[in-house]
N, C-alpha and C positions, 0 to 999 in steps of 0.2 A: 929496413930497421933490423938491427941485430937482436938476438935473444936476450942479451944483457939489458938493453934499453927497455925492452918490453916488460921484463921483470921489475925494473926500477920504476916504471910508470905505474904498475899495479900497486907496488908498495906505497908510493906517494899518495895514490887515491885512497887507499885504505886508511892511511894516517889522517888525511883531511876529513874523511867521513867520521872517524872516531873522535877527532877534536871537536867537530861541530856537535856531535851527540853529547859529549861530556859537558860542553858549555850550556846546552839546553837543559840538561838534567840538573846542573848545579848552578842555575841562574840565581842571582841574589834576589831575595824576597819571595822565592817560590815556596818556602816553607809556610804552611798554613798557620795563621795566628790562632791563639787560644780561643778568642771569641768566635772566629769563623769556624773553628773546629767544633765548638759546642753547638753553634747554630746548625752546621751540617748534620751533626749527630742527632739533633732534635728533629730535623726534617726526616731523617731515616728511621725515626722511631726510638732514638737514644734519649738520654736525659736532656731536659730543657736547658736553654742557655741562661746566662745570668740575667739578661734583660727580661725574661719571661714572655717574650713575644709569641713563642710557639705553644705556650700553655693557655693562650687566650681562648675564650669560649667561641665555639663555631656558630656563626649567625645562621639561623634557620627560620623558616616561616611555619607557624603552627596555627591550627584552627581547632575549635572544639567540636565534639560530636553534638548533634542536635536531634531532638525528637520531633517527628512530624508524621502525618498520615501519608503512607506510601502506597500508591496504586501498584498492583502486581500485574505485569503484562506478559503475555506469551506472544512471541514474534514468529512470523512465517512469511513466505513469498506467495502472493496471491495473483490470480488472473481475473481481470475485469470481464464480466459477461453481461450481455444485453438482457434486460428484463424480458423482452419479447423480440423475436426475429421472424419476420414474415416475408416470404418470397411471393410477390404479387404476380399471378397468372390470370389471363382472361377466363371467364366462365363460359364464353361462347367463342366459336372459331369460324374460319372461312371468310372473314371480312377484313377490311382494311383499317389499320390504325390511322386515325385522322389527326389526333392532337395529343401532345404531351404537356401537362399542366404543372409540372413540378420542376424545381431546380435541383440538380444533383448536389448532394452534400448539404442541403438545406432542410430545416425542419418542415414537417407536414403534420396537419391536424387530423384527428379521427373524423371521418365523414367527408373529407375534401375529395373532390374529383381530381384524380391525378393523371388520368388518360381517358381518351374517348375513341370508341370504335364506330365506324360508319353505321348509323342506326336505320337506314331507309328500309332495308329488308324486314327488320323486326318491327318497325313502325307499321308497315303494310300488313304484316301478320296480325298485329294487335288490332288494327282497324277492322280487318275481316272478322275477327272473333267478336268484336263489339257489335258489328252489323248482324252477324248470325244470332247473337243473343237477343237483339231487338226484334228480329224477325220471328223468332220462336216465342217471344213474349207476346207479340201481337196475335199469333195463332192461339196461344193459351187463353188470351182474353176472349177471342171469338168462341172457343170451345166452352168456356165457362158460361157465356151468355146463352148459347144454344141449350146447354143443360138446364139452366134456370127456366127458360121458356117452355121446354118440353115437360118439365116436372109439373107445371101448372096445367098442362093439357092432358096429362095421363089420367088425372082424376075424372075427367069427363069422357074418357074412352077414345079421345082423338089420337092418342099415341100409344103404341104397344109398350108394355113394361120391358120387353126385350131391348127395344131401342134406347130406353133410358139407361140401361146398363152399358150400352155401347158408348153413349155420350159421356157417361161418368168415367169410363176407362180411357176415353180419348183425352179428357182433362188431366187425369193422373199422368198419362204418358207425356203430355206436353209440359207439365210441371217438372218432370224428371229431365226433359230435354233442356229446359231453361236452367236448371241447376248445373247440368253439364256445360252449358254455354258459359255460365258464370265462372266455372273452373277453368275453361279454355281461355277466357279473357284474363284471368289472374295469371295463368301460365304465360300467355303472350306478353303481359305487362312485365313479368319477371325477366323474360328474355330481352325485352326492350331496355329495362333498367340495367341489364348487364353490359350494355354498350357504354355505359359510364362506369369506369373502374374507380372504386371508392377506396380510400385509405382505411384499413380496419383498425389502426392504432395511431396514437401520437408517437412520432418517431422522426428519425433522420433518414432521408433518401440516399441511397447509394448511387453508384454509376448505372445509368440505364443500359439495358441490354438489347433494346430494339429502337428503331427510329420511325418517325411518322412516315406513312406511305407503305409500310410493309403489311403483308397479309399475315394475320396472327391466328394461332390455334390455342386450344386449351392447355397446351404444354409450353407455350411461349412465355419466357421469363421477362416481365416488363422491368422490374426493379426489386431490390431487396430493401425493406424498411427495418430499422433497428430502434427499439425504444431504450433510451438512455436516462430517462428521468421517471422514476427511480432506476437504479442499476444494481447488479449483483457483483460481488467479489467472492470467488471460490478459492479456498486455501486448505492446506493440510497441516496437521499437527502430529507429533509422535504419540503413539498409543499410551505412553506413560502419563500424558496430560489428560487423558479421557475422563478419568474420575473427577479431577478438579473442575474441568469444564462442565461436566454434567451436573455436579453438585451445585455449581453457581448458576447454571442455566435453568435447571429444574423444568425441563420440557417447555421452555418459553415463558415461564412465570416471571422470571427476572430478565430485565433488559440489560444485556451485556454490551458495553461500549466497544466499538471497533473503530480504529483510526487507520486511514490509508495514507502512506507516505511515499515519496518518490524513491527511486532505486538507490539513491545515495543517503537516504535517511536525513536529508538536509532540511526538509520542511514538509508539513502535512498537506496532502492534496484535498482531503475531505475528512471532516471530523463528525459527520452526521450518521455514521454507520451504527448498525445494531445487529447482533447475531440473530439469525432467523432459523437456521436449521443445523442440527448435528446429525450427520449421516448415521444410518442404522447398522453399519458394518465397518470392520477394519480391513484395510487392504493388506493381505498376507504377504504380498511381494515387497512392499515398502515398509510395513509396520506403522502405517499412519492411518488417520481417519480424516474424512472430508467434512468441512464446514462451509456454510454459506451465510454471508452477511449482506444486508441490503442498505444502500446509501441513497439519500435524496438527490445527491449530485446537482445542487442548484446551479452551479456555474459551468457544468459540463466539463469539469477537469478530469473526470474518469472517462475512459474511452474503451469500447469493446476490444478485447484482445491485448490490452495493456498489462504489463507486469508491474506490480507494486509491492512494497513492503507493508505488512499488516501487523498491527498491534491490537491484541485482544485483551481487554482488562477483565481478569477473572475475579479479583477481589481487591480489597484495600486493607493494608495492615495499619492498625491504629497505633500511633506512638512508636513508629520504627526508628532505629538509630541510623543516622545518615552522616557520612563523612565524604570529603572530596575523593574522587577516584584516584588522583595521583598520590594520595597518601599510602595506598596499598602497594606493597612490594611483594615480589615472588621470591621465595626461598626454597631450599631443598626440602623443607618440611611443610611447605604450603605457604599460604598468604600470611603476611605480617605487616605491622606498622611500627614506627618508632613513637612511643608514647612518652610525653614529657612528665618527668618526676618532680615532686615538690622541691628537691635540691637542685633543680635546673640541669639535671642530667637526663639522658634518654635511655629507655629500655625497649628491647624487642618484644612485641606483644603479638602472639598468634591471633588471627581473626578468621571468621568464616563469612564470606560475602554471600548474601542471600539474593541479591539481584541488583540491577542497574536502576538508578533514579535519574531520569532525564539523560542528558549527554555528559554531565560532569560529576555526578555523585553516585555513590553506591550505598546500599543498605547493609548493615552489619547485624548478623543474627547472634553472634557470640564473640566474646573477647574484650568488649568495651562496655562502658556504662555511660549514661548521660553526663555530659560535662567533661569527659576526658579530653585532654589536649593531644593532638597527633601532629606529627611533622608532615607538611605538604610540599616543602621545597628544601633542597639542601641535603637530602638523605645520603648522597654518594660520599659525603665526607664523614659520615657517622659510623660509630660502632657502639655496642652496648656499653653504657657508662660514660659516654662522651659528654663533656660539659658544653652546654649550648647557650646562646643568647636568643631568646624567643622573640620573634618579630611578628607583627600583624601582617595580613596580606597586603602587599603593596608598599610596605615600609622598607626603607633602604638602610642597611647597617652603616654605622659611623666609620669614617676612615681612620685606620690605626696609625699612630705616630711612633716612630722608633725612638730609642733612648738618646740619639744624637740630635733630636728635634726635627728630623726629616720625615716626610710621609713615607710609610711602607707601601710603595706602589704595588709591589708583587702581592703582598698580603691583601691589600685593598682590592686588587683585581680579583683575586681568588674568592674573597668573601662576596664581592658583588655578583659573581657568577653563581655562587651557591645560593645566595639569598634571592 
């Protein structure tokens, strides 16, 4: 192809593209109508259209502030700790373990026999001690009888006074021997009783550390028992809470309620807790102080070593102002709410949140009074002075109808989402 034809094709292509662009830009009906222009201007913040649709009040949900007694809680992460933990070791050694009487992981009662050691050697020692005691008691009886007979004869000169002293000393010696025999019997009985290993507490048995048939010593660990009813929870609070806790606790004079919740704060595990001890020092490395609460743990929902969330109620505010938590917005100058005015407009009102009330409400310490109406849904469409249509919780705004008699689907959809 020659150079001339290449230039001709380029010129034709440019002319075609220019013609298409001209027709698109000057298509009939492309000019916006006056009504549409005003509607677009109103949507962009310009003057409202003739039909007044964009000046309609914004539907929002409002709720009043209410007064109620509000418990004030301090929260922390706590560790469940057994009330008592006992490692069971034999008191005697050198003999065979003949029986295990507990099931691992199951409760045991105080005084139950949880294991037995071969008792034959200790039974024999006990029997010997008893026999020796009886032998010495018989000798003592003979010595007492001899002393009594000779005391009658000494007055007639048949027995020398020196012999009477010997008889009397023999009786005293045998009495001491009998007392020593009684002690030996008790000692042998203690050793014999040690062949039955007794649970010292009510608790739950762990995994056994020895099997029947093994020879045990006094250092052999049979099993570890943990007492879980009642049970402790240890937790720490920042040192700035110390004064409030001590004032409310008053060295145990007041019973402060403690609630244990699961790690997700979804539901309480045990509500029977009470603060028992406030530690006597602050940990300088963490700036916290330790507390201990005791729980009845009736259903064994708390388990040693478990991590839980703890709520300590330090006081109750009488007549606190409460609003839904979603009403509070975060602004550059702090928290605020949209408060409904008598002329059905809204104003930004700064508030101070004093604390949470349950999972869905907060307590306000300043900025509102009892009965004020605050917006809880639809805030993203508001600004100070906006005209609103106040709806109750759960109420649906009416569908708006355009001037041509058709439903304003777009506006209805927006209001449905806001409300």
